[in-house]
C-alpha positions in Angstrom: 66.0 108.6 -59.2 63.4 106.0 -58.2 64.4 102.5 -59.1 63.9 98.9 -58.2 67.4 97.4 -58.8 67.4 93.9 -60.2 63.8 94.2 -61.6 63.5 94.0 -65.4 62.0 96.7 -67.5 58.5 96.0 -68.9 57.2 96.7 -72.4 53.9 98.2 -71.2 52.9 99.2 -74.7 52.9 95.6 -75.7 51.6 94.3 -72.4 48.8 96.8 -71.7 48.3 99.0 -74.8 46.9 102.1 -73.1 44.6 100.6 -70.5 43.4 97.0 -70.0 40.5 95.8 -67.8 41.6 92.8 -65.9 39.3 89.7 -65.5 38.9 90.5 -61.8 36.2 92.2 -59.8 36.1 93.7 -56.3 33.2 94.4 -54.0 32.5 98.0 -55.0 30.1 98.7 -52.1 32.4 97.4 -49.5 35.4 99.3 -50.9 33.4 102.6 -51.2 32.1 102.2 -47.6 35.5 101.5 -46.2 37.1 104.5 -47.9 34.1 106.8 -46.9 34.7 105.8 -43.3 38.2 107.2 -43.3 38.7 110.1 -40.9 38.2 113.4 -42.8 41.5 114.7 -41.4 43.4 112.2 -43.7 42.2 114.0 -46.7 42.9 117.6 -47.7 46.5 117.3 -48.9 48.3 116.1 -52.0 50.2 113.5 -50.0 53.5 114.8 -51.3 52.5 114.7 -55.0 53.5 117.6 -57.1 53.3 118.9 -60.7 50.3 117.7 -62.8 48.9 115.9 -59.7 48.4 119.1 -57.8 44.6 119.2 -58.3 44.1 115.8 -56.6 44.1 114.9 -52.9 46.0 111.8 -52.0 46.5 109.4 -49.1 49.5 107.1 -49.4 48.8 103.6 -48.1 52.2 102.1 -49.0 55.4 104.0 -49.7 55.6 107.7 -50.4 55.2 110.2 -53.3 58.2 110.2 -55.7 58.8 113.9 -54.9 59.6 112.9 -51.3 62.6 110.9 -52.4 63.5 107.2 -52.7 62.1 106.2 -49.3 61.3 102.6 -48.3 58.1 101.1 -49.6 56.4 100.1 -46.4 52.8 100.2 -45.1 51.6 103.6 -43.9 49.3 104.0 -40.9 46.1 104.7 -43.0 46.3 101.2 -44.5 45.5 99.7 -41.0 42.1 101.4 -41.3 41.3 99.7 -44.6 41.1 95.9 -44.2 39.4 95.3 -47.5 41.9 97.5 -49.3 44.7 95.4 -47.7 42.9 92.3 -49.0 42.7 93.7 -52.5 46.4 94.6 -52.7 47.7 91.5 -50.9 45.4 88.7 -51.9 43.0 89.6 -54.8 45.8 91.1 -56.9 48.2 88.2 -57.4 51.5 90.1 -57.2 53.7 91.9 -54.7 52.4 95.4 -54.0 54.7 98.4 -54.2 53.5 102.0 -53.8 49.7 102.4 -53.2 47.6 105.4 -52.6 44.0 106.7 -52.7 43.7 109.7 -55.1 40.6 111.9 -55.2 40.1 114.3 -58.1 37.4 116.9 -57.3 34.7 117.8 -59.7 35.7 119.9 -62.7 39.4 119.1 -62.3 41.9 117.5 -64.6 45.2 115.7 -64.4 47.1 117.0 -67.4 48.8 114.7 -69.9 52.1 113.4 -68.5 54.4 110.3 -68.5 55.8 108.7 -65.4 59.5 108.6 -66.2 61.6 107.1 -63.4 62.9 103.5 -63.8 60.6 102.4 -61.0 57.6 103.1 -63.2 59.0 101.1 -66.1 59.5 98.1 -63.8 56.0 98.0 -62.2 52.5 97.5 -63.4 50.1 100.3 -62.3 46.6 99.2 -61.4 43.5 101.5 -60.9 40.6 100.3 -58.8 37.7 102.9 -58.9 36.3 103.7 -55.5 33.9 106.4 -56.5 33.3 107.6 -60.1 30.6 108.6 -62.6 29.8 108.8 -66.3 31.6 112.1 -66.8 35.1 110.9 -65.8 37.5 109.8 -68.5 41.0 108.3 -68.4 43.2 109.0 -71.4 46.2 106.8 -72.2 48.2 106.2 -75.3 45.8 108.2 -77.5 42.6 106.4 -76.3 39.8 107.3 -73.9 38.6 104.9 -71.2 35.7 104.9 -68.7 36.5 102.8 -65.6 33.6 101.6 -63.4 33.5 100.7 -59.7 34.0 97.0 -59.2 36.6 96.8 -62.0 40.4 96.6 -61.9 42.3 98.3 -64.7 46.0 98.3 -65.7 47.4 101.6 -67.0 50.4 102.1 -69.3 51.8 105.0 -67.3 54.9 105.0 -69.4 52.7 106.4 -72.2 51.1 109.9 -72.1 48.1 109.7 -69.8 45.6 112.1 -68.2 42.3 112.3 -66.4 39.3 114.6 -66.9 36.5 115.0 -64.3 33.9 116.9 -66.3 31.2 116.9 -63.5 31.4 120.2 -61.6 30.5 118.6 -58.3 31.1 114.9 -58.1 34.6 113.6 -57.2 36.4 110.7 -58.6 38.4 108.5 -56.2 40.7 105.6 -57.2 42.9 103.2 -55.4 46.1 103.3 -57.4 48.8 100.7 -56.8 52.0 99.5 -58.5 52.8 95.8 -58.6 55.8 93.7 -59.6 55.1 91.7 -62.8 54.4 88.4 -61.1 53.4 85.5 -63.5 49.8 85.4 -62.2 49.4 89.1 -62.8 50.9 88.8 -66.3 48.4 86.0 -67.0 45.5 88.2 -66.0 46.8 91.0 -68.2 47.0 88.6 -71.2 43.3 88.0 -70.8 42.4 91.7 -70.2 39.8 93.6 -72.2 41.4 96.5 -74.1 38.4 98.1 -75.8 37.8 101.7 -74.8 
């Protein structure tokens, strides 16, 4: 089972409460252009993700999908093609990055409600950075509905039931999804996050 021995468990319900928008911004245009420039051959697979994540394509940038086993959390080759993404996860987010991926949900697809259950998920803070999205995409978490916009950084309580709907039949939704250790600077940002849906 995935774990981070020695790391404390986090009360995400108290800390995040479904989803919380951090008081941080990223350069949405720069991020989208960088991801759009990735070689098309990198897309087209689930990146080892299974179950409810089957509808989404994924490119792992750090670490591996949980279904691939408890493998080392190290940089993967695609991250070398994404200098701004590296800046986001190593400098803009003030905490040590763990697993990171790009996930693309095609138009008309959903990620069904689920809970991330391994100890690893109860010891890390999951952040979502929208790369491409639109007004017909919704994140559901802890019984509430959220719309995440490009340029924003969101924390998700992935220990609570959560899901995604892409109700546009054509347009995709792509997010940079990364887990971070709960460093004091990140916890301080969360304390000032916006929690309104």
